[in-house]
PyMOL Python script that loads the backbone (N, CA, C, O; Angstrom):
from pymol import cmd

cmd.read_pdbstr("""\
ATOM      1  N   MET A   1      25.227 -14.166  18.476  1.00  0.00           N
ATOM      2  CA  MET A   1      23.917 -14.010  17.904  1.00  0.00           C
ATOM      3  C   MET A   1      24.067 -13.762  16.397  1.00  0.00           C
ATOM      4  O   MET A   1      24.963 -13.041  15.960  1.00  0.00           O
ATOM      5  N   GLN A   2      23.200 -14.356  15.638  1.00  0.00           N
ATOM      6  CA  GLN A   2      23.266 -14.265  14.192  1.00  0.00           C
ATOM      7  C   GLN A   2      22.483 -13.056  13.677  1.00  0.00           C
ATOM      8  O   GLN A   2      21.347 -12.819  14.086  1.00  0.00           O
ATOM      9  N   ASP A   3      23.104 -12.298  12.778  1.00  0.00           N
ATOM     10  CA  ASP A   3      22.449 -11.140  12.179  1.00  0.00           C
ATOM     11  C   ASP A   3      21.771 -11.591  10.885  1.00  0.00           C
ATOM     12  O   ASP A   3      22.440 -11.888   9.895  1.00  0.00           O
ATOM     13  N   VAL A   4      20.438 -11.640  10.905  1.00  0.00           N
ATOM     14  CA  VAL A   4      19.698 -12.160   9.766  1.00  0.00           C
ATOM     15  C   VAL A   4      18.884 -11.043   9.118  1.00  0.00           C
ATOM     16  O   VAL A   4      18.194 -10.281   9.796  1.00  0.00           O
ATOM     17  N   THR A   5      18.978 -10.963   7.804  1.00  0.00           N
ATOM     18  CA  THR A   5      18.174  -9.993   7.065  1.00  0.00           C
ATOM     19  C   THR A   5      16.790 -10.577   6.870  1.00  0.00           C
ATOM     20  O   THR A   5      16.633 -11.720   6.440  1.00  0.00           O
ATOM     21  N   ARG A   6      15.800  -9.782   7.189  1.00  0.00           N
ATOM     22  CA  ARG A   6      14.421 -10.233   7.051  1.00  0.00           C
ATOM     23  C   ARG A   6      13.944  -9.967   5.632  1.00  0.00           C
ATOM     24  O   ARG A   6      14.122  -8.865   5.113  1.00  0.00           O
ATOM     25  N   LYS A   7      13.339 -10.966   5.003  1.00  0.00           N
ATOM     26  CA  LYS A   7      12.835 -10.828   3.649  1.00  0.00           C
ATOM     27  C   LYS A   7      11.323 -10.890   3.660  1.00  0.00           C
ATOM     28  O   LYS A   7      10.724 -11.632   4.439  1.00  0.00           O
ATOM     29  N   PHE A   8      10.708 -10.102   2.785  1.00  0.00           N
ATOM     30  CA  PHE A   8       9.264 -10.106   2.639  1.00  0.00           C
ATOM     31  C   PHE A   8       8.912 -10.697   1.291  1.00  0.00           C
ATOM     32  O   PHE A   8       9.591 -10.447   0.295  1.00  0.00           O
ATOM     33  N   ALA A   9       7.864 -11.470   1.262  1.00  0.00           N
ATOM     34  CA  ALA A   9       7.421 -12.063   0.011  1.00  0.00           C
ATOM     35  C   ALA A   9       6.796 -10.990  -0.878  1.00  0.00           C
ATOM     36  O   ALA A   9       5.964 -10.198  -0.435  1.00  0.00           O
ATOM     37  N   ALA A  10       7.215 -10.983  -2.132  1.00  0.00           N
ATOM     38  CA  ALA A  10       6.645 -10.036  -3.085  1.00  0.00           C
ATOM     39  C   ALA A  10       5.248 -10.496  -3.477  1.00  0.00           C
ATOM     40  O   ALA A  10       4.925 -11.681  -3.402  1.00  0.00           O
ATOM     41  N   LEU A  11       4.442  -9.557  -3.888  1.00  0.00           N
ATOM     42  CA  LEU A  11       3.092  -9.902  -4.308  1.00  0.00           C
ATOM     43  C   LEU A  11       3.146 -10.694  -5.605  1.00  0.00           C
ATOM     44  O   LEU A  11       3.967 -10.423  -6.482  1.00  0.00           O
ATOM     45  N   ASP A  12       2.265 -11.669  -5.713  1.00  0.00           N
ATOM     46  CA  ASP A  12       2.262 -12.535  -6.875  1.00  0.00           C
ATOM     47  C   ASP A  12       1.568 -11.933  -8.082  1.00  0.00           C
ATOM     48  O   ASP A  12       1.875 -12.298  -9.217  1.00  0.00           O
ATOM     49  N   SER A  13       0.648 -11.026  -7.857  1.00  0.00           N
ATOM     50  CA  SER A  13      -0.119 -10.544  -8.999  1.00  0.00           C
ATOM     51  C   SER A  13      -0.613  -9.119  -8.795  1.00  0.00           C
ATOM     52  O   SER A  13      -0.620  -8.576  -7.690  1.00  0.00           O
ATOM     53  N   LYS A  14      -1.021  -8.546  -9.912  1.00  0.00           N
ATOM     54  CA  LYS A  14      -1.622  -7.215  -9.861  1.00  0.00           C
ATOM     55  C   LYS A  14      -2.950  -7.275  -9.127  1.00  0.00           C
ATOM     56  O   LYS A  14      -3.354  -6.319  -8.466  1.00  0.00           O
ATOM     57  N   ALA A  15      -3.622  -8.412  -9.250  1.00  0.00           N
ATOM     58  CA  ALA A  15      -4.916  -8.576  -8.577  1.00  0.00           C
ATOM     59  C   ALA A  15      -4.747  -8.509  -7.064  1.00  0.00           C
ATOM     60  O   ALA A  15      -5.587  -7.936  -6.370  1.00  0.00           O
ATOM     61  N   GLU A  16      -3.675  -9.087  -6.555  1.00  0.00           N
ATOM     62  CA  GLU A  16      -3.424  -9.044  -5.115  1.00  0.00           C
ATOM     63  C   GLU A  16      -3.101  -7.616  -4.670  1.00  0.00           C
ATOM     64  O   GLU A  16      -3.517  -7.182  -3.596  1.00  0.00           O
ATOM     65  N   MET A  17      -2.354  -6.891  -5.510  1.00  0.00           N
ATOM     66  CA  MET A  17      -2.037  -5.496  -5.200  1.00  0.00           C
ATOM     67  C   MET A  17      -3.331  -4.678  -5.153  1.00  0.00           C
ATOM     68  O   MET A  17      -3.518  -3.857  -4.255  1.00  0.00           O
ATOM     69  N   LYS A  18      -4.202  -4.903  -6.103  1.00  0.00           N
ATOM     70  CA  LYS A  18      -5.471  -4.179  -6.150  1.00  0.00           C
ATOM     71  C   LYS A  18      -6.334  -4.518  -4.939  1.00  0.00           C
ATOM     72  O   LYS A  18      -6.974  -3.638  -4.362  1.00  0.00           O
ATOM     73  N   GLU A  19      -6.351  -5.776  -4.560  1.00  0.00           N
ATOM     74  CA  GLU A  19      -7.130  -6.211  -3.396  1.00  0.00           C
ATOM     75  C   GLU A  19      -6.633  -5.530  -2.123  1.00  0.00           C
ATOM     76  O   GLU A  19      -7.431  -5.084  -1.299  1.00  0.00           O
ATOM     77  N   ILE A  20      -5.324  -5.453  -1.966  1.00  0.00           N
ATOM     78  CA  ILE A  20      -4.739  -4.799  -0.794  1.00  0.00           C
ATOM     79  C   ILE A  20      -5.076  -3.312  -0.802  1.00  0.00           C
ATOM     80  O   ILE A  20      -5.469  -2.760   0.227  1.00  0.00           O
ATOM     81  N   LEU A  21      -4.927  -2.660  -1.950  1.00  0.00           N
ATOM     82  CA  LEU A  21      -5.236  -1.228  -2.031  1.00  0.00           C
ATOM     83  C   LEU A  21      -6.703  -0.959  -1.710  1.00  0.00           C
ATOM     84  O   LEU A  21      -7.020   0.007  -1.015  1.00  0.00           O
ATOM     85  N   ASN A  22      -7.589  -1.801  -2.208  1.00  0.00           N
ATOM     86  CA  ASN A  22      -9.009  -1.638  -1.906  1.00  0.00           C
ATOM     87  C   ASN A  22      -9.283  -1.798  -0.420  1.00  0.00           C
ATOM     88  O   ASN A  22     -10.071  -1.047   0.154  1.00  0.00           O
ATOM     89  N   SER A  23      -8.641  -2.764   0.197  1.00  0.00           N
ATOM     90  CA  SER A  23      -8.817  -2.995   1.629  1.00  0.00           C
ATOM     91  C   SER A  23      -8.307  -1.808   2.441  1.00  0.00           C
ATOM     92  O   SER A  23      -8.971  -1.350   3.370  1.00  0.00           O
ATOM     93  N   VAL A  24      -7.126  -1.316   2.084  1.00  0.00           N
ATOM     94  CA  VAL A  24      -6.542  -0.157   2.780  1.00  0.00           C
ATOM     95  C   VAL A  24      -7.428   1.067   2.576  1.00  0.00           C
ATOM     96  O   VAL A  24      -7.688   1.807   3.525  1.00  0.00           O
ATOM     97  N   TYR A  25      -7.890   1.285   1.354  1.00  0.00           N
ATOM     98  CA  TYR A  25      -8.776   2.403   1.030  1.00  0.00           C
ATOM     99  C   TYR A  25     -10.026   2.356   1.909  1.00  0.00           C
ATOM    100  O   TYR A  25     -10.406   3.360   2.512  1.00  0.00           O
ATOM    101  N   ASN A  26     -10.663   1.183   1.977  1.00  0.00           N
ATOM    102  CA  ASN A  26     -11.884   1.040   2.769  1.00  0.00           C
ATOM    103  C   ASN A  26     -11.628   1.245   4.258  1.00  0.00           C
ATOM    104  O   ASN A  26     -12.454   1.841   4.949  1.00  0.00           O
ATOM    105  N   SER A  27     -10.508   0.763   4.754  1.00  0.00           N
ATOM    106  CA  SER A  27     -10.164   0.954   6.166  1.00  0.00           C
ATOM    107  C   SER A  27      -9.991   2.436   6.487  1.00  0.00           C
ATOM    108  O   SER A  27     -10.455   2.911   7.524  1.00  0.00           O
ATOM    109  N   LEU A  28      -9.326   3.159   5.599  1.00  0.00           N
ATOM    110  CA  LEU A  28      -9.140   4.596   5.800  1.00  0.00           C
ATOM    111  C   LEU A  28     -10.481   5.326   5.765  1.00  0.00           C
ATOM    112  O   LEU A  28     -10.719   6.239   6.556  1.00  0.00           O
ATOM    113  N   LEU A  29     -11.341   4.923   4.856  1.00  0.00           N
ATOM    114  CA  LEU A  29     -12.661   5.527   4.727  1.00  0.00           C
ATOM    115  C   LEU A  29     -13.490   5.316   5.991  1.00  0.00           C
ATOM    116  O   LEU A  29     -14.120   6.246   6.494  1.00  0.00           O
ATOM    117  N   VAL A  30     -13.481   4.087   6.496  1.00  0.00           N
ATOM    118  CA  VAL A  30     -14.234   3.755   7.709  1.00  0.00           C
ATOM    119  C   VAL A  30     -13.761   4.588   8.897  1.00  0.00           C
ATOM    120  O   VAL A  30     -14.567   4.999   9.732  1.00  0.00           O
ATOM    121  N   LYS A  31     -12.459   4.834   8.970  1.00  0.00           N
ATOM    122  CA  LYS A  31     -11.906   5.601  10.091  1.00  0.00           C
ATOM    123  C   LYS A  31     -12.049   7.111   9.908  1.00  0.00           C
ATOM    124  O   LYS A  31     -11.639   7.879  10.778  1.00  0.00           O
ATOM    125  N   GLY A  32     -12.629   7.546   8.782  1.00  0.00           N
ATOM    126  CA  GLY A  32     -12.899   8.966   8.585  1.00  0.00           C
ATOM    127  C   GLY A  32     -11.797   9.751   7.906  1.00  0.00           C
ATOM    128  O   GLY A  32     -11.841  10.981   7.886  1.00  0.00           O
ATOM    129  N   TYR A  33     -10.816   9.075   7.352  1.00  0.00           N
ATOM    130  CA  TYR A  33      -9.730   9.754   6.646  1.00  0.00           C
ATOM    131  C   TYR A  33     -10.077   9.924   5.174  1.00  0.00           C
ATOM    132  O   TYR A  33     -10.972   9.250   4.663  1.00  0.00           O
ATOM    133  N   ASN A  34      -9.374  10.819   4.494  1.00  0.00           N
ATOM    134  CA  ASN A  34      -9.461  10.934   3.042  1.00  0.00           C
ATOM    135  C   ASN A  34      -8.467   9.904   2.482  1.00  0.00           C
ATOM    136  O   ASN A  34      -7.258  10.134   2.521  1.00  0.00           O
ATOM    137  N   PRO A  35      -8.962   8.776   1.966  1.00  0.00           N
ATOM    138  CA  PRO A  35      -8.067   7.688   1.554  1.00  0.00           C
ATOM    139  C   PRO A  35      -7.055   8.082   0.484  1.00  0.00           C
ATOM    140  O   PRO A  35      -5.904   7.649   0.533  1.00  0.00           O
ATOM    141  N   ILE A  36      -7.470   8.891  -0.473  1.00  0.00           N
ATOM    142  CA  ILE A  36      -6.548   9.288  -1.544  1.00  0.00           C
ATOM    143  C   ILE A  36      -5.384  10.085  -0.964  1.00  0.00           C
ATOM    144  O   ILE A  36      -4.225   9.797  -1.264  1.00  0.00           O
ATOM    145  N   ASN A  37      -5.680  11.079  -0.142  1.00  0.00           N
ATOM    146  CA  ASN A  37      -4.611  11.886   0.461  1.00  0.00           C
ATOM    147  C   ASN A  37      -3.680  11.040   1.319  1.00  0.00           C
ATOM    148  O   ASN A  37      -2.463  11.218   1.280  1.00  0.00           O
ATOM    149  N   GLN A  38      -4.242  10.131   2.084  1.00  0.00           N
ATOM    150  CA  GLN A  38      -3.427   9.313   2.979  1.00  0.00           C
ATOM    151  C   GLN A  38      -2.530   8.357   2.194  1.00  0.00           C
ATOM    152  O   GLN A  38      -1.359   8.187   2.532  1.00  0.00           O
ATOM    153  N   ILE A  39      -3.071   7.734   1.153  1.00  0.00           N
ATOM    154  CA  ILE A  39      -2.278   6.790   0.356  1.00  0.00           C
ATOM    155  C   ILE A  39      -1.188   7.532  -0.416  1.00  0.00           C
ATOM    156  O   ILE A  39      -0.059   7.052  -0.510  1.00  0.00           O
ATOM    157  N   VAL A  40      -1.519   8.694  -0.966  1.00  0.00           N
ATOM    158  CA  VAL A  40      -0.507   9.503  -1.663  1.00  0.00           C
ATOM    159  C   VAL A  40       0.593   9.915  -0.678  1.00  0.00           C
ATOM    160  O   VAL A  40       1.777   9.851  -1.010  1.00  0.00           O
ATOM    161  N   GLY A  41       0.212  10.333   0.513  1.00  0.00           N
ATOM    162  CA  GLY A  41       1.202  10.686   1.533  1.00  0.00           C
ATOM    163  C   GLY A  41       2.126   9.533   1.841  1.00  0.00           C
ATOM    164  O   GLY A  41       3.334   9.720   1.986  1.00  0.00           O
ATOM    165  N   TYR A  42       1.566   8.342   1.941  1.00  0.00           N
ATOM    166  CA  TYR A  42       2.380   7.148   2.205  1.00  0.00           C
ATOM    167  C   TYR A  42       3.322   6.874   1.035  1.00  0.00           C
ATOM    168  O   TYR A  42       4.508   6.612   1.239  1.00  0.00           O
ATOM    169  N   ILE A  43       2.798   6.933  -0.187  1.00  0.00           N
ATOM    170  CA  ILE A  43       3.628   6.639  -1.359  1.00  0.00           C
ATOM    171  C   ILE A  43       4.792   7.620  -1.460  1.00  0.00           C
ATOM    172  O   ILE A  43       5.919   7.212  -1.739  1.00  0.00           O
ATOM    173  N   LEU A  44       4.536   8.900  -1.237  1.00  0.00           N
ATOM    174  CA  LEU A  44       5.591   9.909  -1.362  1.00  0.00           C
ATOM    175  C   LEU A  44       6.621   9.837  -0.247  1.00  0.00           C
ATOM    176  O   LEU A  44       7.808  10.065  -0.480  1.00  0.00           O
ATOM    177  N   SER A  45       6.174   9.523   0.962  1.00  0.00           N
ATOM    178  CA  SER A  45       7.087   9.581   2.112  1.00  0.00           C
ATOM    179  C   SER A  45       7.571   8.216   2.597  1.00  0.00           C
ATOM    180  O   SER A  45       8.594   8.126   3.276  1.00  0.00           O
ATOM    181  N   GLU A  46       6.855   7.172   2.258  1.00  0.00           N
ATOM    182  CA  GLU A  46       7.067   5.813   2.782  1.00  0.00           C
ATOM    183  C   GLU A  46       6.901   5.776   4.304  1.00  0.00           C
ATOM    184  O   GLU A  46       7.433   4.889   4.970  1.00  0.00           O
ATOM    185  N   ASP A  47       6.175   6.726   4.835  1.00  0.00           N
ATOM    186  CA  ASP A  47       5.889   6.774   6.261  1.00  0.00           C
ATOM    187  C   ASP A  47       4.591   6.024   6.519  1.00  0.00           C
ATOM    188  O   ASP A  47       3.523   6.500   6.135  1.00  0.00           O
ATOM    189  N   PRO A  48       4.659   4.853   7.164  1.00  0.00           N
ATOM    190  CA  PRO A  48       3.465   4.027   7.357  1.00  0.00           C
ATOM    191  C   PRO A  48       2.411   4.651   8.269  1.00  0.00           C
ATOM    192  O   PRO A  48       1.281   4.166   8.323  1.00  0.00           O
ATOM    193  N   THR A  49       2.763   5.719   8.985  1.00  0.00           N
ATOM    194  CA  THR A  49       1.770   6.325   9.873  1.00  0.00           C
ATOM    195  C   THR A  49       0.675   7.057   9.104  1.00  0.00           C
ATOM    196  O   THR A  49      -0.320   7.472   9.698  1.00  0.00           O
ATOM    197  N   TYR A  50       0.843   7.221   7.797  1.00  0.00           N
ATOM    198  CA  TYR A  50      -0.237   7.777   6.974  1.00  0.00           C
ATOM    199  C   TYR A  50      -1.404   6.790   6.878  1.00  0.00           C
ATOM    200  O   TYR A  50      -2.532   7.178   6.574  1.00  0.00           O
ATOM    201  N   ILE A  51      -1.125   5.524   7.137  1.00  0.00           N
ATOM    202  CA  ILE A  51      -2.124   4.468   6.999  1.00  0.00           C
ATOM    203  C   ILE A  51      -2.556   4.005   8.380  1.00  0.00           C
ATOM    204  O   ILE A  51      -1.723   3.753   9.250  1.00  0.00           O
ATOM    205  N   THR A  52      -3.855   3.896   8.573  1.00  0.00           N
ATOM    206  CA  THR A  52      -4.395   3.439   9.846  1.00  0.00           C
ATOM    207  C   THR A  52      -4.017   1.979  10.109  1.00  0.00           C
ATOM    208  O   THR A  52      -3.826   1.202   9.174  1.00  0.00           O
ATOM    209  N   SER A  53      -3.914   1.623  11.367  1.00  0.00           N
ATOM    210  CA  SER A  53      -3.659   0.227  11.707  1.00  0.00           C
ATOM    211  C   SER A  53      -4.967  -0.572  11.772  1.00  0.00           C
ATOM    212  O   SER A  53      -4.948  -1.791  11.939  1.00  0.00           O
ATOM    213  N   TYR A  54      -6.089   0.121  11.639  1.00  0.00           N
ATOM    214  CA  TYR A  54      -7.402  -0.524  11.643  1.00  0.00           C
ATOM    215  C   TYR A  54      -7.460  -1.577  10.539  1.00  0.00           C
ATOM    216  O   TYR A  54      -7.033  -1.331   9.411  1.00  0.00           O
ATOM    217  N   ASN A  55      -7.985  -2.733  10.871  1.00  0.00           N
ATOM    218  CA  ASN A  55      -8.138  -3.842   9.920  1.00  0.00           C
ATOM    219  C   ASN A  55      -6.804  -4.302   9.335  1.00  0.00           C
ATOM    220  O   ASN A  55      -6.771  -4.862   8.239  1.00  0.00           O
ATOM    221  N   ASN A  56      -5.716  -4.072  10.047  1.00  0.00           N
ATOM    222  CA  ASN A  56      -4.384  -4.490   9.617  1.00  0.00           C
ATOM    223  C   ASN A  56      -3.924  -3.767   8.336  1.00  0.00           C
ATOM    224  O   ASN A  56      -3.053  -4.264   7.622  1.00  0.00           O
ATOM    225  N   ALA A  57      -4.505  -2.607   8.052  1.00  0.00           N
ATOM    226  CA  ALA A  57      -4.215  -1.886   6.812  1.00  0.00           C
ATOM    227  C   ALA A  57      -2.750  -1.469   6.706  1.00  0.00           C
ATOM    228  O   ALA A  57      -2.163  -1.522   5.625  1.00  0.00           O
ATOM    229  N   ARG A  58      -2.167  -1.060   7.815  1.00  0.00           N
ATOM    230  CA  ARG A  58      -0.778  -0.590   7.787  1.00  0.00           C
ATOM    231  C   ARG A  58       0.183  -1.696   7.377  1.00  0.00           C
ATOM    232  O   ARG A  58       1.081  -1.473   6.565  1.00  0.00           O
ATOM    233  N   SER A  59       0.001  -2.875   7.931  1.00  0.00           N
ATOM    234  CA  SER A  59       0.910  -3.970   7.553  1.00  0.00           C
ATOM    235  C   SER A  59       0.611  -4.477   6.146  1.00  0.00           C
ATOM    236  O   SER A  59       1.510  -4.959   5.458  1.00  0.00           O
ATOM    237  N   LEU A  60      -0.639  -4.373   5.716  1.00  0.00           N
ATOM    238  CA  LEU A  60      -0.970  -4.784   4.353  1.00  0.00           C
ATOM    239  C   LEU A  60      -0.287  -3.891   3.316  1.00  0.00           C
ATOM    240  O   LEU A  60       0.277  -4.390   2.343  1.00  0.00           O
ATOM    241  N   ILE A  61      -0.338  -2.590   3.522  1.00  0.00           N
ATOM    242  CA  ILE A  61       0.224  -1.662   2.527  1.00  0.00           C
ATOM    243  C   ILE A  61       1.733  -1.845   2.396  1.00  0.00           C
ATOM    244  O   ILE A  61       2.292  -1.594   1.329  1.00  0.00           O
ATOM    245  N   THR A  62       2.390  -2.274   3.451  1.00  0.00           N
ATOM    246  CA  THR A  62       3.841  -2.470   3.369  1.00  0.00           C
ATOM    247  C   THR A  62       4.215  -3.683   2.527  1.00  0.00           C
ATOM    248  O   THR A  62       5.386  -3.858   2.190  1.00  0.00           O
ATOM    249  N   ARG A  63       3.249  -4.517   2.185  1.00  0.00           N
ATOM    250  CA  ARG A  63       3.509  -5.667   1.309  1.00  0.00           C
ATOM    251  C   ARG A  63       3.623  -5.257  -0.151  1.00  0.00           C
ATOM    252  O   ARG A  63       4.103  -6.028  -0.983  1.00  0.00           O
ATOM    253  N   ILE A  64       3.181  -4.041  -0.461  1.00  0.00           N
ATOM    254  CA  ILE A  64       3.230  -3.563  -1.839  1.00  0.00           C
ATOM    255  C   ILE A  64       4.511  -2.766  -2.055  1.00  0.00           C
ATOM    256  O   ILE A  64       4.812  -1.846  -1.295  1.00  0.00           O
ATOM    257  N   ASP A  65       5.257  -3.120  -3.086  1.00  0.00           N
ATOM    258  CA  ASP A  65       6.448  -2.366  -3.437  1.00  0.00           C
ATOM    259  C   ASP A  65       6.005  -1.035  -4.038  1.00  0.00           C
ATOM    260  O   ASP A  65       5.249  -1.011  -5.010  1.00  0.00           O
ATOM    261  N   ARG A  66       6.471   0.065  -3.466  1.00  0.00           N
ATOM    262  CA  ARG A  66       6.017   1.383  -3.917  1.00  0.00           C
ATOM    263  C   ARG A  66       6.367   1.654  -5.364  1.00  0.00           C
ATOM    264  O   ARG A  66       5.573   2.266  -6.078  1.00  0.00           O
ATOM    265  N   ASP A  67       7.536   1.217  -5.821  1.00  0.00           N
ATOM    266  CA  ASP A  67       7.926   1.432  -7.213  1.00  0.00           C
ATOM    267  C   ASP A  67       6.985   0.702  -8.165  1.00  0.00           C
ATOM    268  O   ASP A  67       6.565   1.259  -9.180  1.00  0.00           O
ATOM    269  N   GLU A  68       6.658  -0.542  -7.835  1.00  0.00           N
ATOM    270  CA  GLU A  68       5.729  -1.305  -8.665  1.00  0.00           C
ATOM    271  C   GLU A  68       4.350  -0.660  -8.668  1.00  0.00           C
ATOM    272  O   GLU A  68       3.686  -0.601  -9.703  1.00  0.00           O
ATOM    273  N   LEU A  69       3.930  -0.183  -7.517  1.00  0.00           N
ATOM    274  CA  LEU A  69       2.635   0.470  -7.414  1.00  0.00           C
ATOM    275  C   LEU A  69       2.590   1.723  -8.291  1.00  0.00           C
ATOM    276  O   LEU A  69       1.624   1.933  -9.024  1.00  0.00           O
ATOM    277  N   LEU A  70       3.618   2.545  -8.219  1.00  0.00           N
ATOM    278  CA  LEU A  70       3.669   3.758  -9.042  1.00  0.00           C
ATOM    279  C   LEU A  70       3.681   3.421 -10.530  1.00  0.00           C
ATOM    280  O   LEU A  70       3.037   4.101 -11.329  1.00  0.00           O
ATOM    281  N   GLN A  71       4.410   2.377 -10.897  1.00  0.00           N
ATOM    282  CA  GLN A  71       4.436   1.957 -12.296  1.00  0.00           C
ATOM    283  C   GLN A  71       3.046   1.555 -12.768  1.00  0.00           C
ATOM    284  O   GLN A  71       2.613   1.962 -13.846  1.00  0.00           O
ATOM    285  N   GLU A  72       2.347   0.762 -11.972  1.00  0.00           N
ATOM    286  CA  GLU A  72       1.013   0.315 -12.343  1.00  0.00           C
ATOM    287  C   GLU A  72       0.019   1.476 -12.402  1.00  0.00           C
ATOM    288  O   GLU A  72      -0.817   1.537 -13.304  1.00  0.00           O
ATOM    289  N   LEU A  73       0.112   2.384 -11.452  1.00  0.00           N
ATOM    290  CA  LEU A  73      -0.773   3.548 -11.462  1.00  0.00           C
ATOM    291  C   LEU A  73      -0.552   4.396 -12.720  1.00  0.00           C
ATOM    292  O   LEU A  73      -1.511   4.830 -13.359  1.00  0.00           O
ATOM    293  N   LEU A  74       0.702   4.626 -13.064  1.00  0.00           N
ATOM    294  CA  LEU A  74       1.022   5.422 -14.250  1.00  0.00           C
ATOM    295  C   LEU A  74       0.566   4.730 -15.523  1.00  0.00           C
ATOM    296  O   LEU A  74      -0.002   5.367 -16.410  1.00  0.00           O
ATOM    297  N   LYS A  75       0.813   3.419 -15.618  1.00  0.00           N
ATOM    298  CA  LYS A  75       0.369   2.663 -16.788  1.00  0.00           C
ATOM    299  C   LYS A  75      -1.158   2.736 -16.935  1.00  0.00           C
ATOM    300  O   LYS A  75      -1.673   2.976 -18.027  1.00  0.00           O
ATOM    301  N   THR A  76      -1.857   2.531 -15.847  1.00  0.00           N
ATOM    302  CA  THR A  76      -3.312   2.576 -15.887  1.00  0.00           C
ATOM    303  C   THR A  76      -3.815   3.961 -16.255  1.00  0.00           C
ATOM    304  O   THR A  76      -4.751   4.093 -17.044  1.00  0.00           O
ATOM    305  N   TYR A  77      -3.215   4.972 -15.701  1.00  0.00           N
ATOM    306  CA  TYR A  77      -3.627   6.351 -15.983  1.00  0.00           C
ATOM    307  C   TYR A  77      -3.419   6.697 -17.451  1.00  0.00           C
ATOM    308  O   TYR A  77      -4.282   7.319 -18.071  1.00  0.00           O
ATOM    309  N   LEU A  78      -2.282   6.299 -18.009  1.00  0.00           N
ATOM    310  CA  LEU A  78      -1.973   6.640 -19.389  1.00  0.00           C
ATOM    311  C   LEU A  78      -2.744   5.793 -20.399  1.00  0.00           C
ATOM    312  O   LEU A  78      -2.974   6.236 -21.524  1.00  0.00           O
ATOM    313  N   ASP A  79      -3.141   4.592 -20.015  1.00  0.00           N
ATOM    314  CA  ASP A  79      -3.913   3.727 -20.906  1.00  0.00           C
ATOM    315  C   ASP A  79      -5.323   4.232 -21.113  1.00  0.00           C
ATOM    316  O   ASP A  79      -5.944   3.916 -22.127  1.00  0.00           O
ATOM    317  N   LYS A  80      -5.845   5.009 -20.176  1.00  0.00           N
ATOM    318  CA  LYS A  80      -7.243   5.419 -20.264  1.00  0.00           C
ATOM    319  C   LYS A  80      -7.404   6.766 -20.877  1.00  0.00           C
ATOM    320  O   LYS A  80      -8.527   7.250 -21.019  1.00  0.00           O
TER     321      LYS A  80
END
""", "prot")
cmd.dss("prot")
cmd.show_as("cartoon", "prot")
cmd.util.cbc("prot")
cmd.orient("prot")
Protein backbone atom coordinates (compact mmCIF):
# COMPACT_ATOMS: atom_id res chain seq x y z
CA MET A 1 0.00 0.00 0.00
CA GLN A 2 1.28 3.44 -0.90
CA ASP A 3 1.73 6.07 1.81
CA VAL A 4 0.51 9.33 0.28
CA THR A 5 0.65 12.75 1.90
CA ARG A 6 -2.60 14.60 1.49
CA LYS A 7 -2.30 18.19 0.27
CA PHE A 8 -4.85 20.95 0.66
CA ALA A 9 -5.21 23.78 -1.79
CA ALA A 10 -4.24 27.14 -0.34
CA LEU A 11 -6.69 29.98 -0.57
CA ASP A 12 -6.25 32.14 -3.63
CA SER A 13 -7.15 35.47 -2.13
CA LYS A 14 -7.87 37.50 0.94
CA ALA A 15 -11.42 37.84 -0.33
CA GLU A 16 -11.88 34.07 -0.15
CA MET A 17 -10.48 34.04 3.39
CA LYS A 18 -12.91 36.78 4.38
CA GLU A 19 -15.82 34.94 2.76
CA ILE A 20 -14.99 31.76 4.69
CA LEU A 21 -14.64 33.66 7.98
CA ASN A 22 -17.98 35.37 7.43
CA SER A 23 -19.65 32.05 6.69
CA VAL A 24 -18.13 30.40 9.78
CA TYR A 25 -19.07 33.43 11.91
CA ASN A 26 -22.69 33.28 10.71
CA SER A 27 -22.90 29.52 11.27
CA LEU A 28 -21.67 29.92 14.84
CA LEU A 29 -24.13 32.75 15.43
CA VAL A 30 -27.07 30.71 14.11
CA LYS A 31 -26.17 27.83 16.42
CA GLY A 32 -26.12 30.17 19.44
CA TYR A 33 -22.37 30.36 20.04
CA ASN A 34 -20.28 33.48 20.61
CA PRO A 35 -18.48 33.51 17.23
CA ILE A 36 -15.54 35.64 18.36
CA ASN A 37 -14.75 33.40 21.34
CA GLN A 38 -15.11 30.24 19.28
CA ILE A 39 -12.91 31.48 16.41
CA VAL A 40 -10.25 32.76 18.82
CA GLY A 41 -10.32 29.38 20.59
CA TYR A 42 -9.80 27.63 17.27
CA ILE A 43 -6.96 29.95 16.23
CA LEU A 44 -5.11 29.51 19.54
CA SER A 45 -5.57 25.76 19.86
CA GLU A 46 -6.09 24.57 16.26
CA ASP A 47 -8.81 22.37 17.74
CA PRO A 48 -11.58 22.19 15.10
CA THR A 49 -14.20 21.29 17.71
CA TYR A 50 -14.42 25.00 18.57
CA ILE A 51 -16.21 25.37 15.23
CA THR A 52 -19.65 23.92 14.59
CA SER A 53 -20.09 21.44 11.77
CA TYR A 54 -23.33 23.24 10.85
CA ASN A 55 -23.25 24.52 7.26
CA ASN A 56 -19.88 22.79 6.74
CA ALA A 57 -18.21 25.52 8.85
CA ARG A 58 -15.67 23.19 10.44
CA SER A 59 -14.25 21.98 7.14
CA LEU A 60 -14.31 25.51 5.73
CA ILE A 61 -12.22 26.98 8.55
CA THR A 62 -9.55 24.32 8.06
CA ARG A 63 -8.95 25.70 4.55
CA ILE A 64 -7.52 28.87 6.09
CA ASP A 65 -3.89 28.81 7.14
CA ARG A 66 -3.85 30.06 10.74
CA ASP A 67 -0.55 31.91 10.32
CA GLU A 68 -1.84 33.79 7.29
CA LEU A 69 -5.06 34.57 9.11
CA LEU A 70 -3.20 35.98 12.12
CA GLN A 71 -0.99 38.06 9.84
CA GLU A 72 -4.00 39.54 8.06
CA LEU A 73 -5.84 40.23 11.31
CA LEU A 74 -2.81 42.01 12.78
CA LYS A 75 -2.23 44.03 9.61
CA THR A 76 -5.87 45.09 9.51
CA TYR A 77 -5.92 45.96 13.20
CA LEU A 78 -2.77 48.07 12.99
CA ASP A 79 -3.82 49.85 9.78
CA LYS A 80 -6.94 51.25 11.41
